[in-house]
N, C-alpha and C positions, 0 to 999 in steps of 0.2 A: 591243520588248524589246531588239532588237539595237542600236537607236539609243541607248537608255539606257546600254547597256554601253560603247558607243563614247564617250559623253559622260563616263562614269565614268573611263575610261582617260585622256581628255584632261585632266580636272580633276585626277586623281591625279598626273599627271606634270608638268603645267604650272603648277599653282598653287604659290606660294611656301610654304615651311615656316615657320610662325610659332610661336614658343615663347610660351606664356601668361605674362603678366607677373604674374599673381596667384598667390601661393604658399600661400594659406590654404585652409581647408576649404570645402566647398560651403555649409555652414550659415553660416559667417562671411561668405561671398560674398553670400548672400541678405540677411543682416543689413546688410551695407554698402550695399545698394541703398536700404534705408529710411533709412540715415544720410545718404546723399547727398541724398535728397529733403528731409529735415529741415534740412540744413545750407546748402542753396543756394537762396536766393530767385530767382536768375536762372533756375535750372532750373524751378522751380515756375511762374514767370511765362511762360517759353517754352512750357511744357506747356499753360498756360491759353490762351495765344494760339493755339496749334495746335489745341486742342480746339474752340475757338469757330469757327475758320476751317473746320475739317473738318465741324463740325455744320452750318454753312450750306451747304457743298457737298453733303453727304449729303441734306439736306432738298430741295435742288434736284433731284438725280438721282432721288430716291425718288418725287417727285410729277410729274416731267416727263412720264412715260409716261401718267399720268392726264390731264394737260392736253392732250397730243397726241390722245388718244382722244376726250375730251369736246369740245374746240374744233375739231378738224380731222378727226376720224374715223379717225385713223391707229392702227395696231396697235403692239404692242411691238417688232416688227421695225424700224419706222421710228425708234422711240425709241433702239434699239440703234445705229442709224447715227450718232446724235448722239455716241456714245462715241468715234467717230473724231476728233471735235474735241479730245479729250484729247491727241492727238498734238501739237497746238499748245502745250499746257501743258508737255508733256515736252521739246519743243524749246526752249521759253522758259526752262526750268529751267537750261539750260547758260548762258544769258546772265545769269540771276539769280545763279548761282553765281559768275561772274566779277565781277559788280557788287558782290557782298558783300565782295570783297577790297579795293575802292576806295571804296565809299560808306558813309557813316555809317549805323549800324544803325537809328537812329531814323527816318532818311529812308526806309530800305527798308520799315520797318513802316508809315510814313505812306503811302507809295506803294501798298503792298498794300491798305491800308484804303480808299484812294480808288478803286482798281480794283474792289474788292468792292462798295463803295457804288454806283459807276457801273453795275455789272452788274445789281444788284438794282433800281435805278431803271428801267433798260431792261426788265428782266423785268416790272416792275409795269405797264409800258405795252404789253406784248407778248402779252397773252392771246390775240389773234387775228392775230399777226404773226410768221411764221416767221423772217424775217431778224433780227428783234430777239432771238428766242430763240437763234439761232445766235451772234450777237454776244455776248449775255449769257453763254452757255455757255463761250465762249472766254475772255472777260475774267474771269469768276469763277474759272475754273481757273488762269489766270495769277496772279490775286491770291492764291489759296490756296497756290499753289506758292511765291510770294514769301515769304509768312509762314513756310511750312514750312522752306524752305531757309535762310532767315535764322535761324530758331530753331536748327536743327541746327548751323549754322555757329558760333553763339554757344556752345552748350553743349559741343560736341565740342572746340573750341579751348581752352575753359576747363578741360576734364578729359581731357587726352591719356592719362592713366594709367588711365582708367576709361570709355573710350568706349562699350563695350557696355552697361555698367550704366546710365549716364545716358541712353543711347538707349532702353534698356528702359523706364525711367521715363517718358520723353517719349512713346514710342509707345503704351504702355498707356493713358495719359491721352488721347492723341490719338484713339485708336479708341473710347474711352468717349464722347468728344465726338461722334464720328461716329454712334454708336448712339443717343445722345440726340437728335441732329439728325434722324435718320431718323424717330424716333417723333414728335417735335414737328412735323416737316414733314407727316407723314401726318395728324395731328390738325388742323393748320392748314388743310390742303386739304379735309378732310371738313366743317369748320365754316365756312370762309371762302373756299374755292377758291384759285385761283392768287394772287389778291391777298393773301390771308392768308399764303401761303408767302413771297411777296415782302417783305411787312412783317417777317416773322420773320427773313428773311435780312438785311434792313436793320438790325434790332435787334442781331442777332449780330455783324454787322460793326462797328457802333458800339461794342459792348461790347469788341471787341479794342482799339480806341483808348483807351477809358476805362480798362480794366485796365492797358494798357501804360503810359500816362502817369500813372496813379495810383500804380503800384508800381515804376516803373523806377528811382527813386532808391535803393530798397532793394537793388538788384542791383549797385551800383557797388562 
């Protein structure tokens, strides 16, 4: 409790004072979110890419604990250790953010898709191979981070006056994708095991490329 109070004081006195740029009512604010969604193909495309990438990542993390128990006899505590690998993705996000300022966005998406495909191919061959699972977990996280950061870079730069609203649209769809990926991953594992999950991840990764290159012209 004492630490929370200290944190409150630090945030209260150190965070900058920002004046809201939106002067309308709360109702009109909510309506404007829907208007942004309808009016911006680039936002819808970014949300679709993000949802597909997060669906694959969620399918992997949901079923990895089952694989570790079935193939190696490890419990959930060992699966939790794999979460440490997420640090690599977090560190890599800094590099991805800097690259987004210099590299063409199509190339960033293509690089992300290639990383995702590589990770799922490695997963497909690693049902009984821990180093392959470690490598795949690192690369799939980096690929997903690349998609995610590129998406946010695009939509936030295009809408500086409504960053919170477009980010709300993006993140809601992003997490819907994650929920669907969790369900599909569990179903795939029940019926086809880890190979089924890996094929699901490959399909979701390919769909990112298909959706991106099919609809990107509408976003110009």
